[in-house]
N, C-alpha and C positions, 0 to 999 in steps of 0.2 A: 393475649394474656399478660404480656409485659406492661401494657398501658394500665391494666386494672391493678396490677401490683404497685406501679408508680403512684397512681391516684390514691390507692389505699394508704401508702406511706405518707403522701402529702396530707391526706385527711387526718391521719394519726398525729402528724406533726402540728397541725393547726388546733388540735384539741386544747392545749394549754391557753392559747390565745382566746378561744371561744369562752372557756371557763373563766379565764382571767377578766374578760370584759364584763362579766356579771358583777364583779367586785369593783372594777375600775370605773366603768361608766357613771354609776351614781356618785362616786366619791370625787370625781374631777371638778364639777362645778362648785362644790361647797367645801369639802375638807381640803382637797389638794390645792384648790385656788387660794385658800387661806394661809398656806404654808409659805415661809420664806424659802426662796429658791436661789441658787447661784446664777450668776449672769450667763453661764454656759448651758443652762437648761434648754434643750431643743423644744421647738413648738410641738404641741400634741399631734398635729397632722403628720409631721415628720416622723415622730415615734411610731405611729400606726403604720406608715409606709415602710419604715425600716423593719418592723416586726413581720410584716407581710413577706418581704423579701427573705428575711432570715428563716421563717417557717418553710418557705419554698425550698431554700437551700438545704435545710435540715431534712426535709422529706426526701429530697433527691439524693442526699448523701446516704440516708438509711436504705433507700432503694438500691443504690450501687453496692452496698454491703450485702443486702439480702440476695442480690443476684449472684453473689459468689458461692451461694449454696447454704441454705439454712440448716442442712443436715450436718454441717461443719460446726463443731463445738466452739471454735474461735468466733465464728460469725454469730452464733447464738448468744455467747457471752457479750460480745460487742453491742449487739442490739438490745440486750437486757440493760446494759449500762446506759445506752441511748434512751431507753424508755424511762429509766430512773431520772435522768437529767430532765426529761420532758415533764415528769411529775413535779420535780423541784422548780422548774420554770413556772408552771401554773401556781404552785404553792406560794411563790413570791408575791404574786398579785393579791392573793388572799391575805397574806400577812401585812403587806404594805397598805394596800387600798381598802381591803375588807376589814382588817382589824386595827389599822392605823398604828402599827407597832414598827416604827421606822428603824430602830436599832436592831430588833429581831429580824426584820427584813434584810438588813445589811448582813447579819450573820448568815442568814439563809442564802443570800446571793453569793457569798463566798463559797459555801458548800456547792451551790449550783456551778460556779466557775470551776471548781475542782472536778466535778463530774463531767463538765464539758471538756476539760483538758484530758481527762481519762478516756472519754469517748474518742477524741481526736487521736490520742496515742493508740487506741485499739483499732480505729478505722484505717489509719495510714497503711499498715502492712497488708490489710485485706484489699483496700482500694485507695490508692493515693488520691484519686479524684474526690472520693468521699471525705478524706481527711482535709483536703484543701477547701472543700465546700463549707466546712465548719469553722474555718479561720475567721471570716467576718463575724460569725456568731460570738466567738470568744472575745474578739476585739470589742464588739458592742457591749457585751456583758461586763467587760473590764471597765468601759466607760460608765455603764449603768451602775456598777458597784461604787465607783468614785462619786457619781452623782447622788446615789442613795446615802453614802456616808456624809457628804457635804450637806444634804438636806437635813440629816439627823443633827449635825453640828449646829446648823442655823436655827433649829427648832427645839433643842433640848431644854 
């Protein structure tokens, strides 16, 4: 039963990536390729690999929190905030790649960053492992935020 729960949380965590790819894939060869980007922009293959690892870490973190007992209100609230940050994660792809609204995507990614931080703060007391598993995620989103802002500056 534990493996089914883990796989479920992994699948839930990958949903923003699947939805985001609907907007990202068609925009990369035309719109995104035409943008001015800073020298530190990672190659697309690396970004896809990084997100795969991050979604695995997120799903595993949520599983560790879930395992502490969903009947616990602290666990329920932490997982609710986790789900909200997942929604914000997917929304960024729509705003940036789907709507081409670079500045609004930057504002949204800051909100995402705050919800990731809130999730980490909520996860640590429940499961320190879960909290630590989200540290690479907030670091990556910190970098992505700076990249988003820089792309906006270069293309405004």
